[in-house]
GUDRENVEX-582167 format. One record per residue: y, z, x of N, C-alpha, C, O in turn; residue number from 1. Coordinates in nm, 4 decimals, always signed. Each point is the difference from the previous one (the first is absolute). Example, Ala and Ser with C-alpha at 12.3 -4.5 7.8 and 13.67 -1.06 7.14 Angstrom:
<sites>
+----------+----------+----------+----------+----------+----------+----------+----------+----------+----------+----------+----------+-----+
:      npy :      npz :      npx :     capy :     capz :     capx :      cpy :      cpz :      cpx :      opy :      opz :      opx :   k :
+----------+----------+----------+----------+----------+----------+----------+----------+----------+----------+----------+----------+-----+
:  -0.5690 :  +0.7800 :  +1.3190 :  +0.1190 :  +0.0000 :  -0.0890 :  +0.1200 :  +0.0000 :  +0.0900 :  -0.0019 :  +0.0665 :  +0.1036 :   1 :
:  +0.1069 :  -0.1385 :  -0.1386 :  +0.1190 :  +0.0060 :  +0.0820 :  +0.1090 :  +0.0730 :  -0.0770 :  +0.1108 :  +0.0169 :  +0.0509 :   2 :
+----------+----------+----------+----------+----------+----------+----------+----------+----------+----------+----------+----------+-----+
</sites>
This chain:
<sites>
+----------+----------+----------+----------+----------+----------+----------+----------+----------+----------+----------+----------+-----+
:      npy :      npz :      npx :     capy :     capz :     capx :      cpy :      cpz :      cpx :      opy :      opz :      opx :   k :
+----------+----------+----------+----------+----------+----------+----------+----------+----------+----------+----------+----------+-----+
:  -0.7984 :  +0.9860 :  +0.1700 :  -0.0232 :  -0.1250 :  +0.0044 :  +0.0228 :  -0.0890 :  +0.0781 :  +0.0068 :  -0.1205 :  -0.0240 :   1 :
:  +0.0151 :  +0.2110 :  +0.1883 :  +0.0404 :  -0.0871 :  +0.0942 :  -0.0573 :  -0.0680 :  +0.0689 :  -0.1169 :  +0.0331 :  -0.0199 :   2 :
:  +0.1172 :  -0.1459 :  +0.1253 :  -0.1431 :  -0.0710 :  +0.0356 :  +0.0418 :  -0.1592 :  -0.0151 :  +0.1106 :  -0.0515 :  -0.0160 :   3 :
:  -0.2710 :  -0.0183 :  +0.0297 :  -0.0132 :  -0.0994 :  -0.0862 :  -0.1121 :  -0.0572 :  -0.1124 :  -0.1189 :  +0.0290 :  -0.0134 :   4 :
:  +0.1852 :  -0.1008 :  -0.0446 :  -0.1247 :  -0.0257 :  -0.0959 :  -0.0172 :  -0.1775 :  +0.0059 :  +0.0845 :  -0.0744 :  +0.0498 :   5 :
:  -0.1602 :  +0.0481 :  -0.0866 :  -0.0520 :  -0.1717 :  +0.0315 :  -0.0452 :  -0.0459 :  -0.1265 :  -0.0552 :  +0.0697 :  -0.0851 :   6 :
:  +0.0745 :  -0.1577 :  +0.0795 :  -0.0135 :  -0.0915 :  -0.1719 :  -0.1248 :  -0.0471 :  +0.0355 :  -0.0252 :  +0.0041 :  +0.1204 :   7 :
:  -0.1054 :  -0.0716 :  -0.2348 :  -0.0560 :  -0.0339 :  +0.0063 :  -0.0860 :  -0.1220 :  +0.0724 :  -0.1127 :  -0.0470 :  -0.0155 :   8 :
:  +0.2155 :  +0.0229 :  +0.0948 :  -0.0098 :  -0.1132 :  +0.1318 :  +0.0065 :  +0.0929 :  +0.1200 :  -0.0557 :  -0.0277 :  +0.1062 :   9 :
:  +0.1208 :  +0.1312 :  -0.1251 :  -0.0474 :  +0.0398 :  +0.1314 :  +0.1647 :  +0.0456 :  +0.0826 :  +0.0232 :  +0.0755 :  +0.0945 :  10 :
:  +0.0880 :  -0.1787 :  -0.1996 :  +0.1417 :  +0.0153 :  +0.0735 :  +0.0732 :  +0.1589 :  -0.0083 :  -0.0241 :  +0.0871 :  -0.0836 :  11 :
:  +0.1054 :  -0.0823 :  +0.1808 :  +0.0615 :  +0.0958 :  -0.0889 :  +0.1002 :  -0.0235 :  -0.0541 :  +0.0640 :  -0.1050 :  -0.0059 :  12 :
:  -0.0345 :  +0.2637 :  -0.0628 :  +0.0864 :  -0.0370 :  -0.1328 :  +0.1106 :  +0.1184 :  -0.0213 :  +0.1089 :  -0.0086 :  -0.0569 :  13 :
:  -0.1671 :  +0.1176 :  +0.1172 :  +0.0766 :  +0.1010 :  +0.0194 :  +0.0027 :  +0.0826 :  +0.1280 :  -0.0999 :  +0.0293 :  +0.0657 :  14 :
:  +0.2084 :  +0.0003 :  -0.0415 :  +0.0466 :  +0.0371 :  +0.1137 :  +0.1337 :  +0.1547 :  +0.0094 :  +0.1116 :  -0.0074 :  +0.0515 :  15 :
:  -0.1665 :  +0.1171 :  -0.1106 :  +0.1517 :  +0.0888 :  -0.0139 :  -0.0366 :  +0.0701 :  +0.1508 :  +0.0704 :  +0.1008 :  -0.0056 :  16 :
:  -0.1067 :  -0.0982 :  +0.0745 :  +0.0030 :  +0.0822 :  +0.1346 :  +0.1026 :  -0.0666 :  +0.0698 :  +0.0368 :  -0.1175 :  +0.0024 :  17 :
:  +0.0156 :  +0.2610 :  +0.0761 :  +0.1213 :  +0.0295 :  +0.0988 :  +0.0264 :  -0.1500 :  +0.1564 :  +0.0858 :  -0.0806 :  +0.0356 :  18 :
:  -0.2258 :  +0.1266 :  +0.0057 :  -0.0349 :  -0.1321 :  +0.0757 :  -0.0566 :  -0.1267 :  +0.0333 :  -0.0188 :  -0.0543 :  +0.1089 :  19 :
:  -0.0119 :  +0.0074 :  -0.2654 :  -0.0855 :  -0.1097 :  -0.0056 :  +0.1157 :  -0.1096 :  -0.0533 :  +0.0672 :  +0.0161 :  -0.1019 :  20 :
:  -0.0594 :  -0.1214 :  +0.1853 :  +0.0585 :  -0.1187 :  -0.0380 :  -0.0596 :  -0.1329 :  -0.0315 :  +0.0128 :  -0.0933 :  +0.0792 :  21 :
:  -0.0834 :  +0.0794 :  -0.2019 :  -0.0464 :  -0.1059 :  -0.0516 :  -0.1071 :  -0.0695 :  +0.0943 :  +0.0197 :  -0.1128 :  +0.0453 :  22 :
:  -0.1494 :  +0.1964 :  -0.0148 :  -0.0587 :  -0.0509 :  +0.0804 :  -0.1326 :  -0.0872 :  -0.0573 :  -0.0738 :  +0.0261 :  -0.0950 :  23 :
:  +0.0726 :  -0.0998 :  +0.1560 :  -0.0849 :  -0.1875 :  -0.0327 :  +0.0905 :  -0.1089 :  -0.1008 :  +0.1103 :  +0.0415 :  -0.0356 :  24 :
:  -0.1472 :  -0.1603 :  -0.0050 :  +0.0988 :  -0.0335 :  -0.0910 :  -0.0585 :  -0.0306 :  -0.1446 :  -0.1183 :  -0.0151 :  -0.0302 :  25 :
:  +0.2112 :  +0.0106 :  -0.0376 :  -0.0017 :  -0.0108 :  -0.1490 :  -0.0514 :  -0.1590 :  -0.0307 :  +0.0099 :  -0.0913 :  +0.0819 :  26 :
:  -0.0542 :  +0.0816 :  -0.1876 :  -0.0092 :  -0.1421 :  -0.0510 :  +0.1498 :  -0.0845 :  +0.0128 :  +0.1017 :  +0.0644 :  -0.0256 :  27 :
:  -0.0936 :  -0.1557 :  +0.0507 :  +0.1597 :  -0.0984 :  +0.0095 :  +0.0293 :  -0.0005 :  -0.1879 :  +0.1072 :  -0.0421 :  -0.0435 :  28 :
:  -0.2312 :  +0.1005 :  -0.0627 :  +0.1057 :  +0.0351 :  -0.1117 :  +0.0938 :  +0.0973 :  -0.0222 :  +0.1088 :  -0.0016 :  -0.0575 :  29 :
:  -0.1824 :  +0.1013 :  +0.1236 :  +0.0650 :  +0.1100 :  +0.0151 :  +0.1620 :  +0.0219 :  +0.0344 :  +0.0680 :  -0.0870 :  +0.0544 :  30 :
:  -0.0211 :  +0.2092 :  -0.0928 :  +0.1505 :  +0.0427 :  +0.0436 :  -0.0103 :  +0.1366 :  -0.0062 :  -0.0768 :  +0.0632 :  -0.0726 :  31 :
:  +0.1804 :  -0.0064 :  +0.1744 :  +0.0188 :  +0.1714 :  -0.0158 :  +0.1313 :  +0.0109 :  -0.0554 :  +0.1037 :  -0.0663 :  -0.0001 :  32 :
:  -0.1601 :  +0.2111 :  -0.0629 :  +0.1253 :  +0.1052 :  -0.0311 :  +0.0496 :  +0.1120 :  +0.0697 :  -0.0968 :  +0.0094 :  +0.0754 :  33 :
:  +0.1696 :  +0.0821 :  -0.0407 :  +0.0131 :  +0.0498 :  +0.0815 :  +0.0960 :  +0.0806 :  -0.0334 :  +0.0614 :  -0.0419 :  -0.0982 :  34 :
:  -0.0112 :  +0.1707 :  +0.1523 :  +0.1153 :  +0.0476 :  -0.0833 :  +0.0188 :  +0.2322 :  +0.1005 :  -0.0622 :  +0.0688 :  +0.0810 :  35 :
:  +0.1630 :  -0.0596 :  -0.1528 :  +0.0235 :  +0.1469 :  +0.0163 :  +0.0421 :  +0.0169 :  -0.1072 :  +0.0688 :  -0.0733 :  -0.0710 :  36 :
:  -0.1441 :  +0.2586 :  +0.0410 :  +0.0412 :  +0.0484 :  -0.1067 :  +0.0335 :  +0.1129 :  +0.0240 :  -0.0736 :  +0.0896 :  +0.0412 :  37 :
:  +0.2119 :  -0.0817 :  -0.0698 :  +0.0947 :  +0.1369 :  +0.0295 :  +0.0127 :  +0.1150 :  -0.0977 :  -0.0568 :  -0.0067 :  -0.1090 :  38 :
:  +0.1190 :  +0.0973 :  +0.1390 :  +0.0440 :  +0.0826 :  -0.0795 :  +0.1661 :  +0.0552 :  +0.0258 :  +0.0740 :  -0.0576 :  +0.0798 :  39 :
:  -0.0317 :  +0.1751 :  -0.1592 :  +0.1391 :  +0.0334 :  +0.0907 :  -0.0475 :  +0.0752 :  +0.1058 :  +0.1006 :  +0.0645 :  +0.0293 :  40 :
:  -0.1514 :  -0.0444 :  +0.0156 :  -0.0706 :  +0.0624 :  +0.1418 :  -0.0309 :  -0.0748 :  +0.1099 :  -0.0004 :  +0.0533 :  +0.1110 :  41 :
:  -0.0312 :  -0.1935 :  -0.1285 :  -0.0405 :  -0.1086 :  +0.0903 :  -0.1305 :  -0.0428 :  -0.0536 :  -0.0134 :  +0.0072 :  -0.1221 :  42 :
:  -0.0922 :  -0.0537 :  +0.1983 :  -0.1529 :  -0.0634 :  -0.0582 :  -0.0474 :  +0.1088 :  -0.0448 :  +0.0211 :  +0.1177 :  +0.0292 :  43 :
:  -0.1088 :  -0.1840 :  -0.1270 :  -0.1102 :  +0.0859 :  -0.1012 :  -0.0952 :  -0.0050 :  +0.0557 :  -0.0222 :  -0.1177 :  -0.0282 :  44 :
:  -0.0869 :  +0.1538 :  +0.1067 :  -0.1031 :  -0.0460 :  +0.0460 :  -0.1507 :  +0.0300 :  -0.1345 :  -0.0408 :  +0.1135 :  -0.0245 :  45 :
:  -0.0033 :  -0.2109 :  -0.0270 :  -0.1114 :  +0.0736 :  -0.1065 :  +0.0762 :  -0.0793 :  -0.1340 :  -0.0431 :  +0.0362 :  -0.1095 :  46 :
:  +0.1412 :  -0.1302 :  +0.1083 :  +0.0115 :  -0.0091 :  -0.1367 :  -0.0785 :  -0.1232 :  -0.0143 :  -0.0351 :  -0.0818 :  +0.0850 :  47 :
:  +0.0103 :  +0.0883 :  -0.2452 :  -0.0602 :  -0.1047 :  -0.0270 :  +0.0801 :  -0.1053 :  -0.0449 :  +0.1007 :  -0.0046 :  -0.0706 :  48 :
:  -0.2000 :  -0.1168 :  +0.1542 :  +0.0437 :  -0.1496 :  -0.0444 :  -0.1173 :  -0.0813 :  -0.0734 :  -0.1140 :  -0.0129 :  +0.0446 :  49 :
:  +0.1647 :  -0.0420 :  -0.1707 :  -0.0856 :  -0.0460 :  -0.0850 :  +0.0353 :  -0.1431 :  +0.0000 :  +0.1161 :  -0.0350 :  -0.0213 :  50 :
:  -0.2107 :  -0.0491 :  +0.0441 :  +0.0410 :  -0.1457 :  +0.0460 :  -0.0976 :  -0.0844 :  -0.1292 :  -0.1219 :  -0.0062 :  +0.0159 :  51 :
:  +0.1600 :  -0.0303 :  -0.0895 :  -0.0734 :  -0.0849 :  -0.0900 :  -0.0012 :  -0.1728 :  +0.0416 :  +0.1121 :  -0.0502 :  +0.0094 :  52 :
:  -0.1850 :  -0.0058 :  +0.0058 :  +0.0059 :  -0.1600 :  -0.0080 :  -0.0783 :  -0.0234 :  -0.1394 :  -0.0630 :  +0.0821 :  -0.0666 :  53 :
:  +0.0944 :  -0.2663 :  +0.0350 :  -0.0704 :  -0.0457 :  -0.1303 :  -0.1660 :  +0.0382 :  +0.0473 :  -0.0815 :  +0.0614 :  -0.0689 :  54 :
:  +0.0698 :  -0.0928 :  +0.1458 :  -0.1870 :  +0.0561 :  +0.0441 :  -0.0401 :  +0.1614 :  +0.0324 :  -0.1171 :  +0.0355 :  -0.0132 :  55 :
:  +0.2324 :  +0.0698 :  +0.0607 :  -0.1101 :  +0.1071 :  +0.0748 :  +0.1605 :  +0.1178 :  -0.0031 :  +0.1217 :  -0.0182 :  +0.0014 :  56 :
:  -0.2008 :  +0.1189 :  -0.0053 :  +0.0496 :  +0.1164 :  -0.0293 :  +0.0046 :  +0.0806 :  +0.1358 :  -0.1131 :  +0.0376 :  +0.0307 :  57 :
:  +0.2237 :  +0.0052 :  +0.0720 :  +0.0000 :  +0.0494 :  +0.1409 :  +0.0967 :  +0.1188 :  -0.0606 :  +0.0828 :  -0.0161 :  -0.0897 :  58 :
:  -0.1149 :  +0.1517 :  +0.1661 :  +0.0130 :  +0.1172 :  +0.0099 :  +0.0453 :  +0.0148 :  +0.1447 :  -0.1015 :  -0.0293 :  +0.0631 :  59 :
:  +0.1850 :  +0.0548 :  +0.0134 :  +0.0379 :  -0.0044 :  +0.0792 :  +0.0729 :  +0.1610 :  +0.0573 :  +0.0808 :  +0.0575 :  -0.0729 :  60 :
:  -0.1299 :  +0.0140 :  +0.2372 :  +0.0686 :  +0.1333 :  -0.0144 :  +0.0764 :  -0.0213 :  +0.1372 :  -0.0397 :  -0.0463 :  +0.1070 :  61 :
:  +0.1961 :  +0.1091 :  -0.1571 :  +0.1071 :  -0.0175 :  +0.1162 :  -0.0743 :  +0.0950 :  +0.1390 :  -0.0667 :  +0.1030 :  -0.0094 :  62 :
:  +0.1029 :  -0.1738 :  +0.1268 :  -0.0619 :  +0.0935 :  +0.1037 :  +0.1238 :  +0.0951 :  +0.0532 :  +0.0935 :  +0.0269 :  -0.0755 :  63 :
:  -0.0992 :  +0.0185 :  +0.2016 :  +0.0978 :  +0.1063 :  -0.0086 :  +0.1416 :  +0.0123 :  +0.0418 :  +0.0899 :  +0.0841 :  +0.0029 :  64 :
:  -0.1163 :  -0.2288 :  +0.0333 :  +0.2130 :  -0.0903 :  +0.0079 :  +0.0510 :  -0.0420 :  -0.1295 :  +0.1138 :  -0.0435 :  -0.0170 :  65 :
:  -0.2335 :  +0.0631 :  -0.1068 :  +0.0252 :  -0.0444 :  -0.1579 :  +0.0004 :  -0.1499 :  +0.0070 :  +0.0674 :  -0.0648 :  -0.0801 :  66 :
:  -0.1391 :  +0.0083 :  +0.1717 :  -0.0265 :  -0.1784 :  -0.0460 :  -0.1486 :  -0.0200 :  -0.0154 :  -0.0928 :  +0.0679 :  +0.0441 :  67 :
:  +0.0926 :  -0.1712 :  -0.1132 :  -0.1209 :  -0.0895 :  -0.0422 :  +0.0111 :  -0.1451 :  -0.0252 :  +0.0991 :  -0.0523 :  -0.0509 :  68 :
:  -0.2122 :  -0.0145 :  +0.0914 :  -0.0281 :  -0.1444 :  -0.0107 :  -0.1335 :  -0.0368 :  -0.0472 :  -0.1082 :  +0.0476 :  +0.0343 :  69 :
:  +0.1286 :  -0.1216 :  -0.1018 :  -0.1500 :  -0.0816 :  -0.0637 :  +0.0046 :  -0.1625 :  +0.0026 :  +0.0710 :  -0.0723 :  -0.0700 :  70 :
:  -0.1629 :  +0.0348 :  +0.1665 :  -0.0057 :  -0.1343 :  -0.0201 :  -0.0617 :  -0.0373 :  -0.1722 :  -0.0965 :  +0.0718 :  -0.0259 :  71 :
:  +0.1244 :  -0.1417 :  -0.0586 :  -0.0828 :  -0.1277 :  -0.1136 :  +0.0330 :  -0.0907 :  +0.0074 :  +0.1040 :  -0.0487 :  +0.0442 :  72 :
:  -0.2209 :  -0.0035 :  -0.1035 :  +0.0093 :  -0.1185 :  -0.0673 :  +0.1784 :  -0.0390 :  -0.0609 :  +0.0605 :  +0.0953 :  -0.0492 :  73 :
:  +0.0116 :  -0.2306 :  +0.0562 :  +0.1370 :  -0.0112 :  -0.0034 :  -0.0372 :  -0.0847 :  -0.1446 :  +0.0030 :  -0.1201 :  -0.0269 :  74 :
:  -0.0377 :  +0.2358 :  -0.0490 :  +0.0031 :  -0.0053 :  -0.1542 :  +0.1428 :  +0.0506 :  -0.0236 :  +0.0222 :  +0.1052 :  +0.0600 :  75 :
:  +0.0767 :  -0.1510 :  -0.1292 :  +0.1134 :  +0.0401 :  -0.0872 :  -0.0015 :  +0.0179 :  -0.1225 :  -0.0825 :  -0.0539 :  -0.0736 :  76 :
:  +0.1906 :  +0.1468 :  +0.0269 :  +0.0238 :  +0.1218 :  +0.0755 :  -0.0821 :  +0.0736 :  +0.0458 :  -0.1218 :  -0.0177 :  -0.0011 :  77 :
:  +0.1816 :  +0.1091 :  +0.0465 :  -0.0428 :  +0.1101 :  +0.0058 :  +0.1003 :  +0.1246 :  -0.0386 :  +0.1181 :  +0.0183 :  +0.0295 :  78 :
:  -0.2385 :  +0.0843 :  -0.1302 :  +0.1335 :  +0.1066 :  -0.0124 :  -0.0624 :  +0.1015 :  +0.0799 :  -0.1160 :  +0.0154 :  +0.0383 :  79 :
:  +0.2234 :  +0.0511 :  -0.0226 :  -0.0267 :  +0.1322 :  +0.0848 :  +0.0774 :  +0.1328 :  +0.0248 :  +0.1022 :  +0.0185 :  +0.0661 :  80 :
:  -0.1890 :  +0.0808 :  -0.1469 :  +0.0590 :  +0.1083 :  -0.0045 :  -0.0044 :  +0.1466 :  +0.0686 :  -0.1113 :  +0.0468 :  +0.0242 :  81 :
:  +0.2020 :  +0.0117 :  +0.0014 :  +0.0135 :  +0.1119 :  +0.1221 :  +0.0456 :  +0.1227 :  -0.0564 :  +0.0998 :  -0.0022 :  -0.0721 :  82 :
:  -0.1744 :  +0.1354 :  +0.1010 :  +0.0087 :  +0.1044 :  -0.0468 :  -0.0730 :  +0.1355 :  +0.0984 :  -0.1027 :  -0.0053 :  +0.0676 :  83 :
:  +0.1658 :  +0.0845 :  -0.0817 :  -0.0230 :  +0.0919 :  +0.0912 :  +0.0327 :  +0.1673 :  -0.0818 :  +0.1114 :  -0.0011 :  -0.0525 :  84 :
:  -0.1748 :  +0.1154 :  +0.0373 :  -0.0065 :  +0.1043 :  -0.0564 :  +0.1608 :  +0.0406 :  -0.0287 :  +0.0713 :  -0.0159 :  +0.0991 :  85 :
:  +0.0012 :  +0.0697 :  -0.2284 :  +0.1183 :  +0.0370 :  +0.0695 :  +0.1075 :  -0.0918 :  -0.0052 :  +0.1147 :  +0.0319 :  -0.0310 :  86 :
:  -0.1556 :  -0.1579 :  +0.0645 :  +0.0746 :  -0.1257 :  -0.0518 :  -0.0282 :  -0.0402 :  -0.0998 :  -0.1050 :  +0.0324 :  -0.0555 :  87 :
:  +0.2047 :  -0.1273 :  -0.0033 :  +0.0176 :  -0.1109 :  -0.0630 :  -0.0301 :  -0.1257 :  +0.0410 :  +0.0538 :  -0.0404 :  +0.1031 :  88 :
:  -0.1589 :  -0.0580 :  -0.1861 :  -0.0474 :  -0.0340 :  +0.0563 :  +0.0715 :  -0.1785 :  -0.0286 :  +0.0830 :  -0.0328 :  -0.0848 :  89 :
:  -0.1485 :  -0.0511 :  +0.1844 :  +0.0732 :  -0.1343 :  +0.0170 :  -0.0846 :  -0.1621 :  -0.0531 :  -0.1142 :  -0.0251 :  +0.0384 :  90 :
:  +0.1842 :  -0.0596 :  -0.1188 :  -0.0909 :  -0.0880 :  +0.0007 :  +0.0544 :  -0.1347 :  +0.0739 :  +0.0974 :  +0.0396 :  +0.0641 :  91 :
:  -0.1054 :  -0.1131 :  -0.0524 :  +0.0300 :  -0.1504 :  +0.0690 :  -0.1301 :  -0.1044 :  -0.0140 :  -0.1176 :  +0.0027 :  +0.0362 :  92 :
:  +0.2051 :  -0.0978 :  -0.1103 :  -0.0707 :  -0.1502 :  +0.0254 :  +0.0373 :  -0.0625 :  +0.0957 :  +0.1214 :  -0.0062 :  +0.0195 :  93 :
:  -0.2448 :  -0.0835 :  +0.1033 :  +0.0591 :  -0.0320 :  +0.0921 :  -0.0931 :  -0.1210 :  -0.0010 :  -0.1047 :  -0.0038 :  -0.0646 :  94 :
:  +0.1684 :  -0.1301 :  +0.1692 :  -0.1090 :  -0.1010 :  +0.0213 :  +0.0022 :  +0.0197 :  +0.1216 :  +0.0982 :  +0.0567 :  +0.0477 :  95 :
:  -0.2078 :  -0.0988 :  +0.0375 :  -0.0891 :  -0.0127 :  +0.1434 :  -0.0327 :  -0.1909 :  -0.0068 :  -0.0518 :  -0.0746 :  -0.0831 :  96 :
:  +0.1153 :  +0.0562 :  +0.2198 :  -0.0427 :  -0.1140 :  +0.0539 :  -0.1145 :  -0.0062 :  +0.0351 :  -0.0425 :  +0.1141 :  +0.0179 :  97 :
:  -0.0653 :  -0.2240 :  +0.0107 :  -0.1530 :  -0.0117 :  +0.1197 :  +0.0914 :  +0.0269 :  +0.1051 :  +0.1194 :  -0.0299 :  -0.0028 :  98 :
:  -0.1933 :  +0.1014 :  +0.1188 :  +0.0280 :  -0.0004 :  +0.0998 :  +0.0927 :  +0.1204 :  +0.0933 :  -0.0060 :  +0.0626 :  +0.1058 :  99 :
:  +0.0907 :  -0.0800 :  -0.2230 :  +0.1331 :  +0.0887 :  +0.0081 :  +0.0194 :  +0.1752 :  +0.0157 :  -0.1024 :  +0.0683 :  +0.0014 : 100 :
:  +0.1948 :  -0.0230 :  +0.0064 :  +0.0031 :  +0.1603 :  +0.0182 :  +0.1322 :  +0.0401 :  -0.1317 :  +0.1175 :  -0.0358 :  +0.0085 : 101 :
:  -0.1850 :  +0.1267 :  -0.1369 :  +0.1290 :  +0.0033 :  -0.0692 :  +0.0122 :  +0.1075 :  +0.0296 :  -0.0961 :  +0.0525 :  +0.0563 : 102 :
:  +0.2546 :  +0.0518 :  -0.0875 :  -0.0054 :  +0.1486 :  +0.0476 :  +0.0370 :  +0.0006 :  -0.1372 :  +0.0004 :  -0.0995 :  -0.0726 : 103 :
:  +0.0298 :  +0.2125 :  +0.0404 :  +0.0082 :  +0.0452 :  -0.1578 :  -0.0156 :  +0.1563 :  +0.0433 :  -0.1068 :  +0.0492 :  +0.0362 : 104 :
:  +0.2354 :  +0.0239 :  -0.0461 :  +0.0508 :  +0.1413 :  +0.0339 :  -0.0116 :  +0.0692 :  -0.0994 :  +0.0117 :  -0.0615 :  -0.1060 : 105 :
:  -0.0332 :  +0.1828 :  +0.0990 :  +0.0204 :  +0.0800 :  -0.1139 :  +0.0634 :  +0.1268 :  +0.0230 :  -0.0182 :  +0.0694 :  +0.1000 : 106 :
:  +0.1003 :  -0.0395 :  -0.2054 :  +0.0721 :  +0.1519 :  +0.0425 :  +0.0607 :  +0.0659 :  -0.1218 :  +0.1026 :  -0.0300 :  -0.0612 : 107 :
:  -0.2132 :  +0.1526 :  +0.0348 :  -0.0240 :  +0.0653 :  -0.0918 :  +0.0811 :  +0.0979 :  -0.0078 :  +0.0677 :  +0.0190 :  +0.1011 : 108 :
:  -0.0507 :  +0.0548 :  -0.1945 :  +0.1110 :  +0.0913 :  -0.0217 :  -0.0628 :  +0.1232 :  -0.0587 :  -0.0765 :  -0.0236 :  -0.0935 : 109 :
:  +0.0913 :  +0.1495 :  +0.1269 :  -0.0801 :  +0.1009 :  -0.1075 :  +0.0822 :  -0.0005 :  -0.1514 :  +0.1147 :  -0.0276 :  -0.0351 : 110 :
:  -0.2609 :  +0.0821 :  -0.0458 :  +0.0253 :  -0.0040 :  -0.1007 :  +0.0748 :  +0.1457 :  -0.1009 :  +0.0266 :  -0.0147 :  -0.1193 : 111 :
+----------+----------+----------+----------+----------+----------+----------+----------+----------+----------+----------+----------+-----+
</sites>
């Protein structure tokens, strides 16, 4: 699920591609969550990051460098679950601010 997805207003909300950097301007009420998912051997491409806001659920797949990013309406808090086959999943709760970038990295361990 690499690439760009747009919301019902035509704004980009998902960009997990390695060469894309936030093309377009999100609404002023949105914030960005981003991070890197790593494991014992380094970055984890293809890891699943599930982000739940008060109004929506998103699934992002990390790119070849283990990066993920998502612009969302700044409704707080966000529940974020990160998982990859053969690794212990992790969950975190994080707040984001309008117009700001929040970084949330995960380091997964083998089960």
